[in-house]
Phi, psi and omega in degrees: 000131183283162179298321178300317181293319181299315173307314184296316179296317181299318176299319175294318179299311178303312178300321174293323171302308181294330173297310179298315183298319184282344184289337175070032179269076185089184186280327185053063181292327182293312178295321182297317179293320174301315181295320181291317175302316183294323180298321177296315179295316177293331177294323179294327179289332190286148180296142177255144176291149179294154181276146168298154178302150183092335173263119178256148175262152182258101178295140180088355182248137173261149183278137176278349178269132182258150173281154186304312180304318179289317179302322177294315177295324179288318180301315182298319181291320178297316182292327178284357171097011172288140180293139184304326179293323173289327176292316176306316176297319181295314185270353179071036178243157173298146172305322175303317183298316184295322178294330179290315178293331180287325177293327178292325189285326182283000000 
């Protein structure tokens, strides 16, 4: 599949998701969780501004501070009944961070 075809299909998928989410037929927890997870992954793919000099990244360490989109995706997974250890593994986050989000949900 070419990049153009993939971009076209992604656009169609986003349009269909938006249409289904706006129809208001029930709470649609599966779609909401899928949208949040997809937003996290798409956010990771978007270009990031380069860090100013003097700031070094620590390879092998994950940040315990979550961006709002990632926090929402973690929260959605927890509310959908996914085990905290599985959520931590899926997002590559420490279990302690997942427990902090879980405490915010409760």
